[in-house]
N, CA and C of each residue as an Amber inpcrd file, in Angstrom:
protein
   360
 119.8110000  98.1050000 104.4990000 118.4310000  97.5070000 105.0190000
 118.3070000  96.0240000 105.0310000 117.7400000  96.0580000 106.3230000
 117.2020000  94.4550000 106.6730000 115.6540000  94.3800000 106.1470000
 115.3990000  93.3160000 105.4350000 114.2130000  92.9080000 104.9630000
 113.6170000  91.7000000 105.6760000 112.5290000  91.4310000 106.7080000
 112.3030000  90.2840000 107.0880000 111.8360000  89.4760000 105.8070000
 112.2640000  87.9490000 106.0480000 111.7490000  87.0530000 104.9130000
 110.5100000  86.5900000 105.6540000 109.5290000  86.4000000 104.6000000
 108.1410000  85.7280000 105.1450000 108.0090000  84.1990000 104.9110000
 107.1550000  83.6610000 105.3200000 107.1460000  82.1630000 104.9900000
 108.0230000  81.1200000 105.6180000 108.7560000  81.7200000 106.6760000
 109.9430000  80.8610000 107.5620000 109.3370000  79.9930000 108.4230000
 109.9210000  78.8060000 108.8010000 109.4730000  77.8550000 109.8050000
 109.2910000  78.5250000 110.9460000 108.3100000  77.9500000 111.7910000
 108.2120000  78.3500000 113.3060000 109.2950000  78.4230000 113.9080000
 109.5210000  79.6590000 114.6400000 110.7250000  79.6810000 115.5340000
 112.0160000  80.2740000 115.0470000 111.8550000  80.5660000 113.6470000
 113.2280000  81.0110000 113.0030000 113.0810000  82.3270000 112.3910000
 113.8980000  83.1450000 112.7680000 113.9520000  84.4870000 112.2920000
 114.9250000  84.5100000 111.1310000 114.1960000  85.2480000 110.1000000
 114.9800000  85.3740000 108.6730000 114.9650000  86.8060000 108.0440000
 116.1910000  87.3500000 107.6350000 116.2270000  88.5070000 107.1560000
 117.1030000  88.4420000 105.7660000 116.8050000  89.6050000 105.1000000
 117.7550000  89.6280000 103.6530000 118.2940000  91.0090000 103.7430000
 119.6840000  91.0430000 103.4970000 120.3020000  92.3590000 103.4480000
 120.0430000  92.9610000 102.1080000 119.9550000  94.1850000 101.9750000
 119.8610000  94.9980000 100.8110000 120.7090000  96.2600000 101.0690000
 121.7140000  96.4540000 100.1330000 122.4880000  97.7570000 100.2760000
 123.4580000  97.5670000 101.2720000 123.7630000  98.7610000 102.0220000
 124.5160000  98.6770000 103.1680000 123.7030000  98.6560000 104.4940000
 124.3600000  97.8570000 105.4800000 123.6340000  97.8120000 106.6930000
 124.1220000  98.6440000 107.4630000 123.2900000  99.4970000 108.3160000
 123.6140000 100.4950000 109.2630000 123.2650000 100.3870000 110.6360000
 123.7530000 101.0630000 111.3720000 123.5190000 100.6500000 113.0920000
 121.9250000 100.8300000 113.0750000 121.2090000 101.6280000 112.5700000
 119.6930000 101.5970000 112.7810000 118.9760000 100.1540000 112.2920000
 119.6080000  99.4190000 111.3690000 119.1610000  98.3640000 110.9770000
 119.1170000  97.3110000 112.1590000 120.0940000  97.4300000 112.7730000
 120.1120000  96.5680000 114.0890000 119.3250000  96.9730000 115.2000000
 119.5370000  98.2820000 115.4490000 118.7660000  99.0370000 116.5820000
 117.3410000  98.9280000 116.4050000 116.6950000  98.9940000 115.1450000
 115.3420000  99.1170000 114.7960000 114.7100000  97.8220000 114.3690000
 115.3220000  96.7770000 113.8730000 114.9560000  95.7460000 113.2120000
 115.5740000  94.2580000 113.9440000 116.7670000  94.0720000 113.9000000
 117.3720000  92.9620000 114.2110000 117.2300000  92.6400000 115.9280000
 118.0830000  93.6070000 116.4380000 117.8800000  93.6880000 117.9580000
 116.5370000  93.5240000 118.5720000 115.5960000  93.8910000 118.0660000
 114.1000000  93.7990000 118.7380000 113.6780000  92.6100000 118.1400000
 113.7410000  91.9680000 117.1740000 113.4660000  90.6020000 116.8170000
 114.2010000  89.7510000 117.6510000 115.4180000  89.8980000 117.9780000
 116.1190000  88.8400000 118.8480000 115.6410000  88.9170000 120.0360000
 115.5360000  90.2390000 120.8160000 114.8450000  90.0650000 122.1150000
 113.3950000  89.5400000 122.1680000 112.4900000  89.5170000 121.0440000
 111.3540000  89.2050000 121.2310000 111.4260000  87.6880000 121.0950000
 112.3230000  87.0090000 120.3270000 112.5180000  85.7290000 120.1890000
 112.8630000  84.7840000 121.4790000 113.9050000  85.6360000 122.0890000
 114.2700000  85.2000000 123.5780000 113.2090000  85.2270000 124.3990000
 112.4950000  86.3470000 124.5930000 111.3100000  86.2970000 125.2650000
 110.1470000  85.2720000 125.0290000 109.9530000  85.1580000 123.8550000
 108.8380000  84.1530000 123.6350000 109.4920000  82.7710000 123.5650000
 110.6750000  82.3600000 123.0270000 111.1040000  80.9630000 122.8200000
 112.1680000  80.6490000 123.4570000 113.0010000  81.4950000 124.2200000
 114.2830000  81.0660000 125.0640000 115.4500000  80.7080000 124.2140000
 115.3260000  81.1330000 122.9250000 116.3290000  80.7190000 121.9660000
 116.4740000  81.4230000 120.8980000 117.2920000  81.4860000 120.0480000
 117.7330000  82.2600000 118.7710000 118.0200000  81.3310000 117.6190000
 117.1710000  81.3460000 116.6300000 117.3790000  80.6770000 115.3480000
 117.3050000  81.6610000 114.4690000 118.2910000  81.7500000 113.5980000
 118.1810000  82.7530000 112.5450000 118.8040000  82.6170000 111.2900000
 118.3490000  83.1290000 110.1020000 118.8690000  82.9880000 108.7950000
 119.0740000  84.4450000 108.3980000 120.5900000  84.7620000 107.9700000
 120.7530000  86.0820000 107.3740000 121.1850000  85.8580000 105.9610000
 120.5820000  86.3500000 105.0080000 120.7070000  86.2410000 103.6310000
 121.5050000  87.5410000 103.2170000 122.6980000  87.1810000 102.8240000
 123.6820000  88.2260000 102.3530000 124.0620000  88.0600000 100.9530000
 123.1000000  88.4350000 100.1290000 123.1300000  88.2790000  98.6970000
 123.8230000  89.2520000  97.7470000 123.7540000  89.1130000  96.4760000
 124.3330000  90.0500000  95.2070000 123.9290000  91.5810000  95.7410000
 122.8690000  91.8070000  96.5340000 122.4400000  93.0940000  96.7160000
 122.8350000  93.7580000  98.1030000 123.8240000  92.9710000  98.8700000
 124.1350000  93.4480000 100.1350000 125.6950000  93.9840000  99.4410000
 125.8410000  95.4830000 100.2730000 126.9270000  95.9540000  99.7830000
 127.9010000  96.2840000 100.9350000 127.5570000  95.7970000 102.1500000
 128.5030000  95.8820000 103.2810000 127.9250000  96.4860000 104.3080000
 128.9480000  96.7020000 105.3730000 128.3960000  97.5600000 106.7960000
 129.1080000  98.7240000 106.7800000 128.2480000  99.5430000 107.5610000
 128.9030000 100.8590000 107.9170000 129.5250000 100.4230000 109.0730000
 130.3920000 101.6260000 109.7560000 131.0680000 101.2490000 110.9110000
 130.4220000 100.9990000 112.1600000 129.0630000 101.7010000 112.1930000
 128.1130000 101.7600000 113.1800000 127.5280000 100.3800000 113.1880000
 127.1790000  99.6940000 112.0010000 126.8090000  98.5280000 111.7990000
 127.7060000  97.3640000 112.4140000 128.8140000  97.7470000 112.1330000
 129.7520000  96.5860000 112.4960000 129.8690000  96.5800000 114.0170000
 129.7380000  97.7690000 114.6510000 129.8070000  97.8390000 116.2450000
 128.4040000  97.1890000 116.6430000 127.3320000  97.5790000 116.2370000
 126.1380000  96.8460000 116.4670000 126.1780000  95.3890000 116.4670000
 126.6490000  94.7890000 115.2600000 127.0180000  93.3110000 115.0440000
 127.5830000  92.8950000 116.2400000 128.7930000  93.4900000 116.6040000
 129.5430000  92.8580000 117.7720000 128.8750000  92.9190000 118.9900000
 128.1850000  93.8440000 119.1650000 127.2960000  93.8840000 120.4850000
 126.0540000  92.8960000 120.5240000 125.5030000  92.6240000 119.2720000
 124.4420000  91.7220000 119.0940000 124.6070000  90.3260000 119.9620000
 125.8630000  89.7600000 119.9710000 126.0350000  88.4880000 120.3650000
 126.0860000  88.2430000 121.7140000 126.7270000  89.1580000 122.3480000
 126.6480000  89.0470000 123.8650000 125.8440000  88.9500000 124.8190000
 124.5970000  89.7380000 124.7200000 123.5100000  89.6300000 125.9730000
 123.0110000  88.3020000 126.3120000 123.1140000  87.6150000 125.0940000
 122.2680000  86.4080000 125.1450000 123.0530000  84.9940000 124.5920000
 124.3090000  85.0780000 125.1530000 125.1990000  83.8270000 124.4940000
 124.6010000  82.7340000 124.6670000 123.9360000  82.3070000 125.7180000
 123.5130000  80.7830000 125.8940000 122.2570000  80.7250000 124.9690000
 121.7410000  81.7580000 124.5500000 120.4480000  81.6900000 123.6330000
 120.5210000  81.3050000 122.3450000 121.5960000  81.6980000 121.7720000
 122.1020000  81.5970000 120.2440000 122.2680000  79.8410000 120.1860000
 121.1090000  79.1920000 119.1070000 121.0800000  77.8330000 118.9890000
 121.6470000  77.6880000 117.2790000 120.9940000  78.1020000 116.4770000
 121.5640000  78.0860000 115.1170000 121.9290000  79.4190000 114.4310000
 122.6940000  79.6220000 113.5610000 122.8230000  80.9370000 112.8160000
 123.2650000  80.4340000 111.3250000 122.3860000  80.6790000 110.3560000
 122.6370000  80.2330000 109.2490000 123.0480000  81.7180000 108.0920000
 123.9960000  81.5890000 107.4070000 124.2810000  82.6240000 106.7530000
 124.3820000  82.1940000 105.3070000 123.4350000  82.8650000 104.4860000
 123.4010000  82.5240000 102.9660000 124.0870000  83.6760000 102.1260000
 125.1380000  83.2770000 101.7350000 125.9550000  84.2070000 100.9460000
 126.8490000  83.4820000  99.9770000 127.2810000  84.1980000  98.9170000
 128.2980000  83.8880000  97.8100000 129.6200000  85.0960000  98.1600000
 129.4730000  85.7970000  99.1310000 130.3810000  86.8030000  99.2410000
 131.7360000  85.9600000 100.0580000 132.5770000  86.0210000  99.4160000
 133.8650000  85.1530000  99.9770000 134.2400000  85.8190000 100.9640000
 134.3050000  86.9430000 101.4080000 134.8190000  87.7270000 102.7360000
 134.0270000  87.5680000 103.6400000 132.7250000  87.2930000 103.5060000
 131.7560000  86.9500000 104.3860000 132.0240000  85.4340000 104.8980000
 132.1050000  84.8330000 103.9450000 132.3710000  83.2930000 104.0780000
 133.6240000  82.9510000 105.0330000 134.8470000  83.7270000 104.6140000
 136.0840000  83.7270000 105.3620000 135.7490000  84.3300000 106.8320000
 135.1440000  85.3900000 106.8630000 134.8840000  85.8700000 108.2930000
 134.2020000  84.8880000 109.3100000 133.1890000  84.3020000 108.9240000
 132.2870000  83.2680000 109.5050000 133.2400000  82.2980000 109.8310000
 134.2340000  81.6380000 108.9520000 134.8570000  80.5470000 109.3980000
 136.2570000  80.9820000 110.3560000 136.6690000  82.1750000 110.3710000
 137.4420000  82.8110000 111.3130000 136.7220000  82.8870000 112.7960000
 135.7300000  83.5220000 112.8090000 134.8910000  83.8320000 114.0560000
 134.0070000  82.7210000 114.4950000 133.8070000  81.6380000 113.5880000
 132.8750000  80.7220000 114.1710000 133.2960000  80.0260000 115.5770000
 134.6690000  80.0890000 115.9100000 135.1990000  79.7150000 117.1600000
 134.4710000  80.1800000 118.1530000 134.3580000  81.5390000 118.1120000
 134.0720000  82.4910000 119.4360000 132.3180000  82.6030000 119.5150000
 131.6690000  82.4370000 118.1580000 130.3630000  82.5060000 118.1610000
 129.7900000  81.5900000 119.0590000 128.4990000  82.0660000 119.4910000
 127.7140000  81.0320000 120.2680000 126.8240000  80.1440000 119.1180000
 126.6490000  79.0230000 119.7310000 125.6240000  78.1250000 118.8360000
 126.2690000  77.6450000 117.6670000 125.3930000  77.0660000 116.9060000
 125.9870000  76.2020000 115.5210000 125.6720000  77.5440000 114.6120000
 126.9250000  77.4740000 113.6970000 126.7810000  78.6050000 112.6040000
 127.1940000  77.8260000 111.4810000 126.6500000  78.0000000 110.3890000
 126.7670000  77.4960000 108.9140000 126.3940000  78.2970000 107.8740000
 127.3130000  78.1170000 106.8000000 127.3010000  79.1120000 105.5260000
 126.3710000  78.3660000 104.5510000 125.5300000  78.8050000 104.0490000
 125.0560000  78.1820000 102.6200000 125.2560000  79.1910000 101.4710000
 125.4560000  78.3430000 100.3050000 125.3550000  79.2640000  99.1190000
 124.1700000  79.8410000  98.7550000 124.1510000  81.0300000  97.9950000
 123.1230000  81.7970000  97.6560000 121.7610000  81.1390000  97.3720000
 121.9090000  80.1300000  96.5150000 120.9490000  79.4390000  96.0230000
 120.1860000  78.6090000  96.7670000 120.4190000  78.3850000  98.0530000
 120.2100000  77.5890000  98.9880000 119.5080000  78.1460000 100.2470000
 118.6030000  78.9510000 100.1480000 118.0550000  79.6820000 101.4510000
 117.0410000  78.8020000 102.0680000 116.2740000  77.8930000 101.0580000
 115.5450000  76.7840000 101.7700000 116.1830000  75.8450000 102.5720000
 117.1140000  75.3860000 102.3090000 118.0290000  74.6290000 102.8620000
 118.5770000  75.1980000 104.3610000 118.9830000  76.4660000 104.1530000
 119.3290000  77.1160000 105.4740000 118.2350000  77.3930000 106.3980000
 117.0480000  77.4460000 105.9310000 115.9150000  77.6080000 106.8590000
 115.3870000  76.3190000 107.2950000 115.5750000  75.3680000 106.6010000
 115.3460000  73.8010000 107.1110000 116.4430000  73.5610000 108.3700000
 117.4050000  73.8350000 107.9370000 118.7420000  73.4800000 108.9610000
 118.4190000  74.3990000 110.1820000 118.1370000  75.6120000 110.0550000
 117.9930000  76.4640000 111.2790000 116.7270000  75.9560000 112.0650000
 115.6830000  75.3420000 111.4170000 114.5820000  74.9310000 112.1190000
 114.9630000  73.5080000 112.8650000 115.8070000  73.0100000 112.3320000
 115.8260000  71.5220000 112.7320000 116.3520000  71.4790000 114.1640000
């Protein structure tokens, strides 16, 4: 499940993943938020927190994640990933080359720094 984070800087989307992410999390939460950000601001700045309560992705969620990036390739400005999961950090390092915009990983205790970076 994706939970929106409150008290974020203006223009920054922020979510915390709890349990397993499913396709419905993308279809009902993340994709509409991104569509709204593009319509209102013309750009995407996002923080995704994948902490100790995050248990992974279903196959459907993994597919939705791949589809999420392409419709607005030029609109992605900043994506901060807050996590201590080694496999996520490694995946971001590998795929950063093809990911649009600036992407940065922050340790779990540095959510505020990630939000500030995304807003800058």
